[in-house]
OpenMM code with the backbone's topology and positions (N, CA, C; nanometers):
from openmm import Vec3, app, unit

residues = "MET TRP VAL LEU ARG TRP ILE PHE THR ALA ILE ILE ILE LEU LEU ILE LEU GLY PHE ALA LEU GLN ASN GLN GLU GLN THR VAL SER VAL HIS VAL LEU ASN TRP THR THR PRO ASN LEU PRO LEU TYR PHE ILE LEU TYR ILE PHE PHE ALA GLY GLY VAL LEU THR TRP VAL PHE VAL SER MET PHE ASN ILE LEU LYS LEU LYS ASN THR ILE TYR LYS LEU GLU LYS HIS ASN SER LYS ILE GLN ASP GLU LEU ASN LYS LEU ARG ASN ILE ASN ILE ASP GLU GLU LEU PRO GLU ASP THR SER ASP ASN VAL GLU LEU ALA SER ASN ASP GLN GLY ASP GLU GLU SER".split()
positions = [
    Vec3(-0.6713, 2.5821, 3.4583),
    Vec3(-0.6638, 2.4517, 3.3952),
    Vec3(-0.5920, 2.4590, 3.2603),
    Vec3(-0.6180, 2.5661, 3.1859),
    Vec3(-0.5531, 2.5778, 3.0548),
    Vec3(-0.4026, 2.5949, 3.0700),
    Vec3(-0.3591, 2.6535, 3.1823),
    Vec3(-0.2158, 2.6709, 3.2052),
    Vec3(-0.1488, 2.5345, 3.2205),
    Vec3(-0.2124, 2.4440, 3.2936),
    Vec3(-0.1575, 2.3100, 3.3110),
    Vec3(-0.1478, 2.2362, 3.1775),
    Vec3(-0.2467, 2.2548, 3.0928),
    Vec3(-0.2457, 2.1911, 2.9616),
    Vec3(-0.1285, 2.2415, 2.8773),
    Vec3(-0.1043, 2.3741, 2.8805),
    Vec3(0.0077, 2.4313, 2.8052),
    Vec3(0.1414, 2.3837, 2.8611),
    Vec3(0.1524, 2.3764, 2.9932),
    Vec3(0.2773, 2.3292, 3.0552),
    Vec3(0.3021, 2.1830, 3.0177),
    Vec3(0.1994, 2.1005, 3.0245),
    Vec3(0.2121, 1.9595, 2.9875),
    Vec3(0.2524, 1.9449, 2.8413),
    Vec3(0.1911, 2.0229, 2.7536),
    Vec3(0.2247, 2.0192, 2.6113),
    Vec3(0.3695, 2.0616, 2.5885),
    Vec3(0.4138, 2.1662, 2.6564),
    Vec3(0.5521, 2.2131, 2.6413),
    Vec3(0.6512, 2.1073, 2.6885),
    Vec3(0.6211, 2.0391, 2.7986),
    Vec3(0.7095, 1.9335, 2.8485),
    Vec3(0.7190, 1.8191, 2.7484),
    Vec3(0.6070, 1.7790, 2.6915),
    Vec3(0.6065, 1.6701, 2.5924),
    Vec3(0.6890, 1.7100, 2.4694),
    Vec3(0.6720, 1.8334, 2.4226),
    Vec3(0.7475, 1.8796, 2.3054),
    Vec3(0.8971, 1.8817, 2.3360),
    Vec3(0.9345, 1.9269, 2.4549),
    Vec3(1.0764, 1.9291, 2.4921),
    Vec3(1.1337, 1.7874, 2.5022),
    Vec3(1.0571, 1.6939, 2.5543),
    Vec3(1.1039, 1.5552, 2.5602),
    Vec3(1.1242, 1.4969, 2.4205),
    Vec3(1.0324, 1.5235, 2.3316),
    Vec3(1.0445, 1.4733, 2.1942),
    Vec3(1.1657, 1.5371, 2.1251),
    Vec3(1.1823, 1.6659, 2.1443),
    Vec3(1.2966, 1.7348, 2.0847),
    Vec3(1.4280, 1.6819, 2.1417),
    Vec3(1.4321, 1.6583, 2.2715),
    Vec3(1.5523, 1.6030, 2.3334),
    Vec3(1.5846, 1.4644, 2.2805),
    Vec3(1.4817, 1.3816, 2.2630),
    Vec3(1.5024, 1.2484, 2.2054),
    Vec3(1.5592, 1.2582, 2.0643),
    Vec3(1.5030, 1.3475, 1.9859),
    Vec3(1.5496, 1.3625, 1.8473),
    Vec3(1.6938, 1.4105, 1.8424),
    Vec3(1.7292, 1.5040, 1.9285),
    Vec3(1.8664, 1.5567, 1.9277),
    Vec3(1.9674, 1.4533, 1.9748),
    Vec3(1.9288, 1.3668, 2.0678),
    Vec3(2.0213, 1.2642, 2.1162),
    Vec3(2.0416, 1.1519, 2.0160),
    Vec3(1.9484, 1.1331, 1.9257),
    Vec3(1.9561, 1.0212, 1.8319),
    Vec3(1.9796, 1.0652, 1.6885),
    Vec3(2.0462, 1.1761, 1.6679),
    Vec3(2.0718, 1.2236, 1.5324),
    Vec3(2.1733, 1.1365, 1.4594),
    Vec3(2.2714, 1.0847, 1.5312),
    Vec3(2.3771, 1.0085, 1.4652),
    Vec3(2.3372, 0.8645, 1.4357),
    Vec3(2.2443, 0.8105, 1.5127),
    Vec3(2.2044, 0.6711, 1.4922),
    Vec3(2.1165, 0.6603, 1.3684),
    Vec3(2.1595, 0.5771, 1.2763),
    Vec3(2.0785, 0.5532, 1.1573),
    Vec3(2.0384, 0.4062, 1.1561),
    Vec3(1.9190, 0.3815, 1.1066),
    Vec3(1.8685, 0.2443, 1.0995),
    Vec3(1.8062, 0.2211, 0.9632),
    Vec3(1.7950, 0.0947, 0.9299),
    Vec3(1.7290, 0.0527, 0.8071),
    Vec3(1.6197, -0.0462, 0.8476),
    Vec3(1.4994, -0.0225, 0.8026),
    Vec3(1.3855, -0.1065, 0.8401),
    Vec3(1.3509, -0.1974, 0.7229),
    Vec3(1.3312, -0.3266, 0.7539),
    Vec3(1.2934, -0.4254, 0.6530),
    Vec3(1.1498, -0.4696, 0.6793),
    Vec3(1.0610, -0.4421, 0.5842),
    Vec3(0.9211, -0.4822, 0.5940),
    Vec3(0.8876, -0.5599, 0.4681),
    Vec3(0.8592, -0.6890, 0.4844),
    Vec3(0.8343, -0.7800, 0.3730),
    Vec3(0.9523, -0.7714, 0.2755),
    Vec3(0.9265, -0.7286, 0.1522),
    Vec3(1.0353, -0.7172, 0.0536),
    Vec3(1.0842, -0.5738, 0.0377),
    Vec3(1.0388, -0.4841, 0.1227),
    Vec3(1.0740, -0.3424, 0.1118),
    Vec3(1.1748, -0.3063, 0.2208),
    Vec3(1.2760, -0.2329, 0.1840),
    Vec3(1.3790, -0.1899, 0.2787),
    Vec3(1.3962, -0.0397, 0.2667),
    Vec3(1.3959, 0.0272, 0.3817),
    Vec3(1.4166, 0.1721, 0.3806),
    Vec3(1.5657, 0.2018, 0.3697),
    Vec3(1.6000, 0.3166, 0.3179),
    Vec3(1.7417, 0.3570, 0.3230),
    Vec3(1.7793, 0.3891, 0.4681),
    Vec3(1.9068, 0.4030, 0.4950),
    Vec3(1.9500, 0.4392, 0.6298),
    Vec3(1.9000, 0.5791, 0.6632),
    Vec3(1.8139, 0.5843, 0.7648),
    Vec3(1.7557, 0.7110, 0.8103),
    Vec3(1.7783, 0.7239, 0.9600),
    Vec3(1.7749, 0.8466, 1.0118),
    Vec3(1.7901, 0.8629, 1.1567),
    Vec3(1.6784, 0.7902, 1.2322),
    Vec3(1.7128, 0.7390, 1.3508),
    Vec3(1.6188, 0.6618, 1.4315),
    Vec3(1.4943, 0.7426, 1.4654),
    Vec3(1.5123, 0.8688, 1.5047),
    Vec3(1.3964, 0.9492, 1.5433),
    Vec3(1.3013, 0.9690, 1.4262),
    Vec3(1.3541, 0.9794, 1.3043),
    Vec3(1.2699, 0.9986, 1.1865),
    Vec3(1.1845, 0.8743, 1.1601),
    Vec3(1.2450, 0.7566, 1.1707),
    Vec3(1.1707, 0.6305, 1.1520),
    Vec3(1.0609, 0.6179, 1.2576),
    Vec3(1.0954, 0.6500, 1.3838),
    Vec3(0.9954, 0.6411, 1.4904),
    Vec3(0.8799, 0.7379, 1.4671),
    Vec3(0.9101, 0.8582, 1.4237),
    Vec3(0.8048, 0.9560, 1.3964),
    Vec3(0.7144, 0.9118, 1.2819),
    Vec3(0.7745, 0.8533, 1.1789),
    Vec3(0.6946, 0.8064, 1.0651),
    Vec3(0.5977, 0.6962, 1.1096),
    Vec3(0.6469, 0.6001, 1.1869),
    Vec3(0.5598, 0.4926, 1.2307),
    Vec3(0.4577, 0.5407, 1.3328),
    Vec3(0.4938, 0.6354, 1.4167),
    Vec3(0.3986, 0.6938, 1.5106),
    Vec3(0.2874, 0.7653, 1.4348),
    Vec3(0.3240, 0.8439, 1.3336),
    Vec3(0.2244, 0.9153, 1.2533),
    Vec3(0.1328, 0.8163, 1.1817),
    Vec3(0.1897, 0.7065, 1.1308),
    Vec3(0.1068, 0.6045, 1.0665),
    Vec3(0.0082, 0.5419, 1.1646),
    Vec3(0.0526, 0.5183, 1.2867),
    Vec3(-0.0363, 0.4633, 1.3889),
    Vec3(-0.1473, 0.5597, 1.4262),
    Vec3(-0.1133, 0.6874, 1.4383),
    Vec3(-0.2142, 0.7881, 1.4709),
    Vec3(-0.3167, 0.8001, 1.3585),
    Vec3(-0.2706, 0.8002, 1.2334),
    Vec3(-0.3636, 0.8090, 1.1201),
    Vec3(-0.4542, 0.6868, 1.1130),
    Vec3(-0.3991, 0.5695, 1.1423),
    Vec3(-0.4815, 0.4481, 1.1456),
    Vec3(-0.5865, 0.4583, 1.2551),
    Vec3(-0.5455, 0.5061, 1.3726),
    Vec3(-0.6378, 0.5222, 1.4838),
    Vec3(-0.7496, 0.6215, 1.4480),
    Vec3(-0.7139, 0.7332, 1.3838),
    Vec3(-0.8141, 0.8333, 1.3447),
    Vec3(-0.9125, 0.7730, 1.2460),
    Vec3(-0.8632, 0.6980, 1.1486),
    Vec3(-0.9514, 0.6373, 1.0488),
    Vec3(-1.0478, 0.5388, 1.1131),
    Vec3(-0.9969, 0.4515, 1.1987),
    Vec3(-1.0830, 0.3522, 1.2648),
    Vec3(-1.1830, 0.4216, 1.3563),
    Vec3(-1.1390, 0.5249, 1.4279),
    Vec3(-1.2295, 0.5981, 1.5170),
    Vec3(-1.3388, 0.6692, 1.4389),
    Vec3(-1.3024, 0.7305, 1.3265),
    Vec3(-1.4039, 0.7971, 1.2444),
    Vec3(-1.5069, 0.6966, 1.1954),
    Vec3(-1.4619, 0.5796, 1.1546),
    Vec3(-1.5544, 0.4768, 1.1073),
    Vec3(-1.6496, 0.4361, 1.2196),
    Vec3(-1.5957, 0.4154, 1.3399),
    Vec3(-1.6807, 0.3762, 1.4528),
    Vec3(-1.7771, 0.4872, 1.4925),
    Vec3(-1.7316, 0.6119, 1.4907),
    Vec3(-1.8190, 0.7238, 1.5264),
    Vec3(-1.9321, 0.7375, 1.4259),
    Vec3(-1.9010, 0.7265, 1.2964),
    Vec3(-2.0067, 0.7344, 1.1949),
    Vec3(-2.1060, 0.6199, 1.2092),
    Vec3(-2.0567, 0.5023, 1.2415),
    Vec3(-2.1441, 0.3869, 1.2619),
    Vec3(-2.2356, 0.4108, 1.3819),
    Vec3(-2.1815, 0.4628, 1.4911),
    Vec3(-2.2621, 0.4900, 1.6100),
    Vec3(-2.3636, 0.6012, 1.5852),
    Vec3(-2.3237, 0.7045, 1.5110),
    Vec3(-2.4175, 0.8127, 1.4792),
    Vec3(-2.5318, 0.7620, 1.3924),
    Vec3(-2.5020, 0.6712, 1.3011),
    Vec3(-2.6063, 0.6124, 1.2182),
    Vec3(-2.7023, 0.5309, 1.3041),
    Vec3(-2.6496, 0.4563, 1.3984),
    Vec3(-2.7339, 0.3783, 1.4891),
    Vec3(-2.8205, 0.4698, 1.5737),
    Vec3(-2.7632, 0.5783, 1.6247),
    Vec3(-2.8404, 0.6742, 1.7043),
    Vec3(-2.9524, 0.7343, 1.6211),
    Vec3(-2.9234, 0.7709, 1.4958),
    Vec3(-3.0255, 0.8278, 1.4078),
    Vec3(-3.1407, 0.7302, 1.3872),
    Vec3(-3.1065, 0.6035, 1.3620),
    Vec3(-3.2117, 0.5037, 1.3406),
    Vec3(-3.2951, 0.4835, 1.4663),
    Vec3(-3.2307, 0.4799, 1.5830),
    Vec3(-3.3041, 0.4616, 1.7078),
    Vec3(-3.3919, 0.5822, 1.7404),
    Vec3(-3.3431, 0.7030, 1.7126),
    Vec3(-3.4253, 0.8223, 1.7349),
    Vec3(-3.5458, 0.8232, 1.6426),
    Vec3(-3.5262, 0.7805, 1.5192),
    Vec3(-3.6372, 0.7737, 1.4240),
    Vec3(-3.7406, 0.6712, 1.4698),
    Vec3(-3.6923, 0.5562, 1.5157),
    Vec3(-3.7829, 0.4519, 1.5664),
    Vec3(-3.8539, 0.4998, 1.6932),
    Vec3(-3.7820, 0.5678, 1.7804),
    Vec3(-3.8410, 0.6207, 1.9021),
    Vec3(-3.9490, 0.7230, 1.8706),
    Vec3(-3.9238, 0.8088, 1.7727),
    Vec3(-4.0224, 0.9086, 1.7322),
    Vec3(-4.1483, 0.8411, 1.6773),
    Vec3(-4.1286, 0.7355, 1.5987),
    Vec3(-4.2427, 0.6630, 1.5425),
    Vec3(-4.3260, 0.5995, 1.6541),
    Vec3(-4.2605, 0.5401, 1.7501),
    Vec3(-4.3317, 0.4774, 1.8623),
    Vec3(-4.4006, 0.5835, 1.9470),
    Vec3(-4.3362, 0.6977, 1.9673),
    Vec3(-4.3966, 0.8061, 2.0458),
    Vec3(-4.5213, 0.8589, 1.9761),
    Vec3(-4.5174, 0.8732, 1.8444),
    Vec3(-4.6361, 0.9170, 1.7698),
    Vec3(-4.7495, 0.8162, 1.7838),
    Vec3(-4.7162, 0.6885, 1.7747),
    Vec3(-4.8189, 0.5852, 1.7903),
    Vec3(-4.8782, 0.5901, 1.9302),
    Vec3(-4.7957, 0.6099, 2.0313),
    Vec3(-4.8444, 0.6188, 2.1687),
    Vec3(-4.9355, 0.7396, 2.1861),
    Vec3(-4.8989, 0.8527, 2.1280),
    Vec3(-4.9841, 0.9718, 2.1373),
    Vec3(-5.1180, 0.9502, 2.0688),
    Vec3(-5.1196, 0.8809, 1.9558),
    Vec3(-5.2454, 0.8506, 1.8876),
    Vec3(-5.3327, 0.7608, 1.9738),
    Vec3(-5.2716, 0.6626, 2.0381),
    Vec3(-5.3486, 0.5712, 2.1222),
    Vec3(-5.4014, 0.6408, 2.2469),
    Vec3(-5.3319, 0.7371, 2.2988),
    Vec3(-5.3797, 0.8118, 2.4148),
    Vec3(-5.5009, 0.8966, 2.3807),
    Vec3(-5.5130, 0.9383, 2.2565),
    Vec3(-5.6224, 1.0253, 2.2148),
    Vec3(-5.7477, 0.9483, 2.1742),
    Vec3(-5.7429, 0.8171, 2.1708),
    Vec3(-5.8586, 0.7376, 2.1320),
    Vec3(-5.9515, 0.7250, 2.2523),
    Vec3(-6.0825, 0.7470, 2.2287),
    Vec3(-6.1805, 0.7266, 2.3346),
    Vec3(-6.1957, 0.5779, 2.3626),
    Vec3(-6.2354, 0.5447, 2.4825),
    Vec3(-6.2496, 0.4044, 2.5202),
    Vec3(-6.3615, 0.3385, 2.4394),
    Vec3(-6.4674, 0.4115, 2.4081),
    Vec3(-6.5813, 0.3548, 2.3363),
    Vec3(-6.5527, 0.3346, 2.1878),
    Vec3(-6.4586, 0.4089, 2.1319),
    Vec3(-6.4284, 0.3964, 1.9896),
    Vec3(-6.3502, 0.2691, 1.9634),
    Vec3(-6.3661, 0.2185, 1.8410),
    Vec3(-6.2871, 0.1029, 1.8023),
    Vec3(-6.1484, 0.1482, 1.7609),
    Vec3(-6.0522, 0.0596, 1.7800),
    Vec3(-5.9146, 0.0897, 1.7430),
    Vec3(-5.9006, 0.0890, 1.5916),
    Vec3(-5.8155, 0.1742, 1.5376),
    Vec3(-5.7911, 0.1701, 1.3933),
    Vec3(-5.7265, 0.0376, 1.3539),
    Vec3(-5.7403, 0.0027, 1.2271),
    Vec3(-5.6912, -0.1253, 1.1777),
    Vec3(-5.5394, -0.1321, 1.1702),
    Vec3(-5.4702, -0.0193, 1.1605),
    Vec3(-5.3259, -0.0206, 1.1389),
    Vec3(-5.2440, -0.0292, 1.2670),
    Vec3(-5.3086, -0.0470, 1.3819),
    Vec3(-5.2315, -0.0586, 1.5055),
    Vec3(-5.1738, -0.1977, 1.5173),
    Vec3(-5.0726, -0.2109, 1.6002),
    Vec3(-5.0026, -0.3383, 1.6127),
    Vec3(-5.0758, -0.4337, 1.7060),
    Vec3(-5.0270, -0.5568, 1.7125),
    Vec3(-5.0867, -0.6582, 1.7986),
    Vec3(-5.0745, -0.6215, 1.9456),
    Vec3(-4.9719, -0.5472, 1.9817),
    Vec3(-4.9528, -0.5071, 2.1210),
    Vec3(-5.0690, -0.4218, 2.1694),
    Vec3(-5.1224, -0.3377, 2.0818),
    Vec3(-5.2340, -0.2526, 2.1188),
    Vec3(-5.3578, -0.3387, 2.1421),
    Vec3(-5.3766, -0.4399, 2.0590),
    Vec3(-5.4915, -0.5288, 2.0757),
    Vec3(-5.4811, -0.6054, 2.2067),
    Vec3(-5.3620, -0.6486, 2.2421),
    Vec3(-5.3429, -0.7181, 2.3687),
    Vec3(-5.3723, -0.6259, 2.4852),
    Vec3(-5.3303, -0.4999, 2.4758),
    Vec3(-5.3561, -0.4048, 2.5823),
    Vec3(-5.5046, -0.3808, 2.5966),
    Vec3(-5.5797, -0.3728, 2.4860),
    Vec3(-5.7237, -0.3506, 2.4956),
    Vec3(-5.7934, -0.4743, 2.5536),
    Vec3(-5.7427, -0.5946, 2.5242),
    Vec3(-5.8002, -0.7162, 2.5835),
    Vec3(-5.7772, -0.7191, 2.7333),
    Vec3(-5.6624, -0.6734, 2.7780),
    Vec3(-5.6338, -0.6690, 2.9218),
    Vec3(-5.7264, -0.5722, 2.9916),
    Vec3(-5.7589, -0.4585, 2.9279),
    Vec3(-5.8505, -0.3628, 2.9880),
    Vec3(-5.9907, -0.4207, 2.9959),
    Vec3(-6.0283, -0.4988, 2.8979),
    Vec3(-6.1607, -0.5619, 2.8985),
    Vec3(-6.1732, -0.6631, 3.0098),
    Vec3(-6.0638, -0.7356, 3.0401),
    Vec3(-6.0657, -0.8329, 3.1479),
    Vec3(-6.0820, -0.7648, 3.2827),
    Vec3(-6.0250, -0.6464, 3.2990),
    Vec3(-6.0324, -0.5748, 3.4251),
    Vec3(-6.1738, -0.5246, 3.4491),
    Vec3(-6.2476, -0.4895, 3.3437),
    Vec3(-6.3825, -0.4365, 3.3587),
    Vec3(-6.4808, -0.5459, 3.4001),
    Vec3(-6.4545, -0.6725, 3.3672),
    Vec3(-6.5474, -0.7823, 3.3978),
    Vec3(-6.5542, -0.8157, 3.5426),
] * unit.nanometer
topology = app.Topology()
chain = topology.addChain("A")
for resn in residues:
    res = topology.addResidue(resn, chain)
    for name in ("N", "CA", "C"):
        topology.addAtom(name, app.Element.getBySymbol(name[0]), res)
């Protein structure tokens, strides 16, 4: 598999090099708002804009990845808190009263168990 990756990479590099060599004589000037570039080879302008696009993509991707990792961290923390609460509730004897700091969901569950016993 790694051989195919190297062959594919070599083909891409040769295509890029061939494009650059064929377009050495063509010069262009790019006008963006009030800014104008000097006459530069076409391949150089294309490479500059391609690099700018790749850097923009990397920046946006890094921002999204950090945002997702933060969300995962918060959800894991919340999951751990809920798991601890569940473990505490599993260890309570049926005859004992529930602690005061449990949520309303626990009280509803205990009421449902009381209805089943009647």
